[in-house]
VEXLOLO-424125 format. One record per residue (C-alpha): residue in one letter; chain; x, y, z. Coordinates in pm, whole numbers. Each point is the difference from the previous one (the first is absolute). Last residue first. Layout:
   residu   chaine        x        y        z
        A        A        X        Y        Z
...
END
This chain:
   residu   chaine        x        y        z
        F        A      -81     1804    -3453
        L        A      -86      257      264
        L        A     -286     -189      166
        A        A      195     -328       10
        L        A      303      178      140
        L        A     -213      151      277
        L        A     -150     -340       82
        L        A      349     -149       18
        S        A      116      273      237
        L        A     -309      -42      221
        T        A       61     -374       29
        T        A      367       50       79
        L        A      -78      256      271
        L        A     -250     -239      158
        V        A      257     -280        0
        L        A      256      240      147
        F        A     -242       96      277
        L        A      -54     -369       83
        S        A      375      -57        6
        T        A       42      253      281
        V        A      254      283      -35
        G        A      299      -73      224
        K        A      282      187     -169
        H        A      116     -319     -174
        A        A     -350      -38     -142
        L        A       15      355     -135
        W        A      336      -73     -165
        A        A     -136     -318     -159
        F        A     -303      191     -126
        L        A      227      265     -154
        L        A      208     -271     -168
        V        A     -319     -144     -149
        V        A     -102      344     -125
        P        A      346       57     -149
        L        A      -39     -330     -193
        L        A     -339      102     -139
        V        A      163      146     -311
        F        A      123     -355      -67
        G        A     -330      -85     -163
        W        A       95      228     -284
        V        A      234     -278     -116
        A        A     -313     -197      -92
        S        A      -13      208     -317
        L        A     -337      153      -61
        D        A     -297     -142     -188
        Q        A     -235      130      269
        H        A     -118     -347      101
        E        A      358     -125       16
        C        A      109      298      209
        G        A     -276      -71      251
        K        A      116     -361       33
        F        A      352      123       71
        S        A     -129      250      255
        L        A     -218     -264      167
        Y        A      291     -241       34
        A        A      244      258      130
        C        A     -245      141      256
        L        A      -91     -350      120
        V        A      364     -106       33
        G        A       88      320      186
        I        A     -293      -46      237
        L        A      109     -362       43
        I        A      342      114      119
        I        A     -160      242      245
        T        A     -222     -278      136
        S        A      301     -225       51
        E        A      163      275      207
        K        A     -314       26      210
        L        A       -5     -377       56
        R        A      366        7      101
        L        A      -70      276      253
        A        A     -288     -196      151
        L        A      229     -303       32
        D        A      256      212      182
        P        A     -271      121      242
        L        A     -111     -366       46
        R        A      340     -123      117
        C        A     -131     -357       61
        K        A      239      -31      295
        Q        A     -184      281      179
        V        A     -331     -185      -37
        T        A      156     -312      153
        E        A      138      202      291
        I        A     -345      149       66
        A        A     -152     -351       -9
        R        A      216      -84      303
        L        A     -262      176      214
        G        A     -245     -285      -57
        Q        A      142     -267     -229
        T        A     -307     -217      -63
        Y        A     -267      269       26
        G        A      186      275     -184
        L        A      122     -229     -277
        L        A     -340     -161      -47
        L        A     -174      337      -30
        G        A      274      140     -223
        G        A      -14     -299     -233
        S        A     -374       43      -51
        R        A       17      374      -59
        F        A      324      -11     -200
        L        A     -132     -277     -225
        L        A     -311      207      -65
        H        A      219      307      -62
        P        A      215     -184     -251
        L        A     -300     -148     -190
        N        A     -194      328      -12
        F        A      237      222     -198
        L        A      127     -234     -270
        V        A     -338     -176      -28
        L        A     -201      320      -33
        F        A      240      149     -257
        V        A        9     -321     -205
        V        A     -379      -16       -4
        P        A      -30      364     -107
        A        A      252      -58     -287
        W        A     -154     -325     -128
        L        A     -199      186     -265
        S        A      312       19     -216
        G        A       42      289     -246
        Q        A      379       -2       22
        S        A      -11      329      190
        A        A     -220     -179      254
        I        A      288     -233       85
        L        A      232      294       60
        L        A     -273      174      199
        G        A      -47     -304      224
        I        A      374      -14       64
        L        A      -11      368       89
        A        A     -294      -50      239
        A        A      176     -290      175
        L        A      306      220       50
        P        A     -213      292      126
        R        A     -172     -229      255
        L        A      312     -182      119
        G        A      223      293       88
        G        A     -163      314      143
        W        A     -330     -146      124
        F        A      126     -349       89
        L        A      360       34      113
        A        A       24      367       98
        D        A     -340       11      171
        G        A       62     -333      173
        M        A      340      104      132
        A        A     -135      327      140
        A        A     -300     -168      164
        F        A      223     -274      142
        P        A      225      264      155
        G        A     -299      176      164
        M        A     -185     -313      119
        V        A      309     -160      152
        M        A       57      159      344
        Q        A     -356       93       92
        K        A     -117     -351      -78
        Y        A      285     -157      200
        T        A      -74      219      299
        E        A     -362     -118       -4
        A        A       95     -366      -29
        D        A      240        2      293
        I        A      377       22      -20
        T        A      281     -242       84
        T        A     -244     -277       87
        E        A      -64     -190      322
        E        A     -231     -299       -9
        G        A     -317        3      210
        A        A     -213     -198     -246
        H        A     -210      310      -71
        A        A      319      196      -72
        K        A      123     -268     -240
        A        A     -332       -7     -184
        E        A       -6      381      -16
        L        A      353        6     -145
        R        A      -98     -255     -265
        L        A     -314      198      -79
        V        A      202      320      -43
        T        A      249     -177     -228
        G        A     -271     -131     -229
        A        A     -183      334       -2
        V        A      313      193      -99
        L        A       64     -233     -292
        P        A     -368       11      -96
        S        A       12      384        6
        F        A      295       25     -239
        Y        A     -218        2     -313
        P        A     -216      274      155
        H        A      300      234       48
        T        A      -10      119      358
        N        A     -234      186      233
        F        A     -116      -75      351
        Y        A     -144      214      279
        A        A     -167     -204      274
        S        A     -245     -285      -68
        H        A      251     -261      109
        R        A       44      138      350
        E        A     -376       52       37
        C        A      -74     -364      -84
        V        A      261     -125      249
        D        A     -143      223      274
        R        A     -355     -112      -76
        S        A      101     -352       89
        L        A       18     -324     -195
        S        A      -45     -256      281
        D        A     -268     -190     -193
        G        A      259     -113     -252
        Y        A      331      178       51
        I        A      212     -144     -281
        S        A     -272     -107     -243
        R        A     -196      321       55
        L        A      316      206      -59
        G        A       73     -187     -322
        P        A     -349       48     -142
        S        A        5      370      103
        L        A      338      102     -146
        L        A     -129      115     -340
        Y        A     -300      175      154
        F        A      245      179      231
        F        A      204       99     -306
        G        A     -307      133     -180
        L        A     -106      199      303
        N        A      348      150       52
        Q        A       69       93     -363
        L        A       -6      382       44
        R        A      -33       86      371
        E        A     -158      348      -26
        F        A      -58       42     -373
        N        A     -183     -328      -48
        W        A       54     -313     -211
        S        A     -276     -257       47
        A        A       62     -202     -318
        Q        A      376       53       21
        V        A       85     -342      150
        L        A     -259     -168     -220
        F        A      239     -210     -212
        S        A      165     -118      323
        R        A     -326     -174       90
        F        A       79     -272     -253
        F        A      335      -72      165
        I        A     -148        7      352
        R        A     -262     -254     -103
        L        A      274     -225     -142
        L        A      197       29      324
        V        A     -308     -112      193
        P        A      -60     -293     -236
        W        A      368     -100       42
        A        A      -23      -25      379
        L        A      163      253      230
        R        A      242     -137      257
        I        A      -72       66      368
        E        A      310       29      220
        K        A      -10     -239      295
        M        A      -83      149      341
END
């Protein structure tokens, strides 16, 4: 039997459904219902009227990964299911693949998006807001949402077109290293923001701008904490609280 290829409208439906992967999150099987809902258009296109209860039960089992990685997993799963339905042999089946990648993808996604991109976008927004610009919320939303939208759509196409080879492509991207670079950039921007706000505060208090350098030990402390593995989001919160405390004192 010839392998069935999914049409573009079907892939587009899967992409839009990926935004609802956590809509039916539950404590027993976590994202399983959302992921099955994500796969449904593709499974119906592959199996048609022969879509069995066994296939539905296999894909409604336990599943949990980073939501931005779910389209990548879904694309590969659908490619494996299409090959299996056509009678082609594969190295591993779709269920084994899901169990193998959902944990590592969850860890990479948390580090890249929650621990790296989101704090960096927030810091850039704060720097713009410190200038009195109303574009700060827009910049934050664009900087955070544009990469993850590209990752969702690109991940779906990558998984479906490359199948199991998509894992090698993800490895070549060195996403953990990218997450580390984003965190380091966030620490640098924290120092820039602290320096700028301290200098501006000195101007308003008729003090010498040299007093702004008193925050240098604080910046070095943040860099040391980041090196020890403290999350960037916690450092952003700590910076905000420190600035509020300084504002109340002076």
